[in-house]
N, C-alpha and C positions, 0 to 999 in steps of 0.2 A: 399530416403528410397527405399530399394530393393522391387521388385515386389514379392508379396506373391507366394510361391511355393506350389504346391499340395503335400499333405502328401503322402508318399509312403505306399500304402496298400499292405498287403500280398495277392497276387492273389490266394493263396490256401485256404483262409478262407473267409467266408461271411463278409460283412461290419458289424461292431458292434456298437450299439448305447447304451449309458447309459442314463437311465431316472431317474432323481432325483425329487421326489415329495412325500410329506407326505400323499397324498390321493391315496389309493390303486386302486380305480376305474380308475384313470387317468393312472396309470401304466398298468393296464389290457387292457384298450382301445388302448392306443398307442402301446403297445407290440403286440397286435393282428394285428393292421394295418400294422406294420412294418414287422412282421413275414410273413404275407401274401405277402409281397414284397421281401421275401428272406433274410431279415436282422436278425442278432442275437441281442437279447435285454437283457440287464442287468438292474437291478433296485437298487435304493438306496432310503432310507426313509427320508434323509435330506442331507444337504450340507456336513456335516462331513463324513458321510458314503460314499457319492459320491467322496469326495477328497481321502479317503482311497482306494476306488476301482480304481480311476485313477492312483494311484501309481503302481498297479499291472496289470491292464488291458490295452491293446492297443485298444482304441476306436476311431472310425471315426467321432463320433458326440456325444455331450452331450446335452440333453434336460433337462433343470432344471426349476422348478417352482421358482417364484421370492420370495414367502413368505412361509418359512418353519421354524419349530422350530430348535433350536440349531445353525444353520448356514443357512442364507438366500441364495437364488440363486445369489444375487448381491455380497455377501461376497465370495461365491464359485467362481464366475466369476473373481473377483479381484484376488483371490489366484491363479487361473489358469494362468491368464495373467502375474502375477509376478513370476511364477515358473521358476527356473533356468533350469529345464528339458524342452528342446525345444519340445519334444514329447507331453508333457502336455500343455505347453504354446501356442502351435499352434493348439490345438484341436478346431475345430469349435463348437460354443456353441449357441444354441437357448434357449431363455428365455420365459417361459410361465407365463401369468398373467391374473387375472380376474380384476385387478385394472382398473377402468375407469378413467384414468388420462393421459392427453396429454403429460406429461413430462416423462413418463415411457420409451418411445422410445429413447429419448435423453440420459437418464441415462444409459440404456443398451448399446447404442452405445459408450458413453464416457468410459464405463468400458471395452469395447472390445468385446461385444456380436456380433454375426453374424446375429441375427434376433430375431423377437418377434412373439410369438404365442399367440393370444388373445383367452381366454376362454370365453364361452364354445367352445371347439375344435370341428370343423366340418371336417369330413374326406375329403370332396371335396376341401376345401381350405387349410387344414393343411398338408396333405400328400404330395402334390406337392412341398411345401416349404422344407419339411424335405428331400425329395429325391433330390431336386436340390442342397441343401447344401452338401449332401453326395456325389453326383456325381461330384461336383466341387472339393471336397476334399481340399478346400483352406479356411483358416481363413482370414478374413479381406478384401476380394475382393469386396463383395456386402453386403448390409443389407437387409434382407428378412422380410416380414410381411405377415401373412396368410390372414388377412382381417382387416378392420377398423370397430370399433363399431360406433354407431350413435354419431354424434358430441354432446358434452354437451353444455349447454347454457353458462356456465362460462368456457371458454377454457383456462384461465390462472390459474385455481384452481389446486393446487397440493394436492393430498390426504394426510391425516395425516399418513397413512400407508407408502406411498412412502417417506414422509419426515423423518419418523423414520428410515426406512431402509437406506436411504442415509446418515443420521447423523451417523449411526453405521458404515457404510463403511468408511466414512471420519475419524472417530475416529481410526479405524484400520489402515488406511493409515498413520495417524500422528504417530502411535506407531512404524511403520516399520522403 
């Protein structure tokens, strides 16, 4: 397999980040943090809107929530990695989640995500991960995590929400 290559960013524009989350407060907080670092931020309210925005925008990073109405972050990630458009298929993707589930990391990696941001987001642990992924400009070289939540007593438990999201993604995969 070939070594991942950095995406070529247009030096005349600021790096652009697309944030997909159905919670407006998450958009606002992340956008403020990223704009303070000189990044341009775009927003999408769900995975379908984010997919449409990716068709017309050249973004350096997508940050998506895992659980959204209409189209989950996992579905969006799967669609991105299966895109015939290499500009889209190689876009680095960080997935946000509040699911307290040890299998989320594995599911995101399996689908081609570049990292996991555990909610609630904290600026001191989240911003360095985002900036590192943008600076590297490469999808697939490393997997980043902003921090670990406390270990659960039952480490093998898969949450019902993750089970539902993974079943839906598997159904879509079979249809392709």
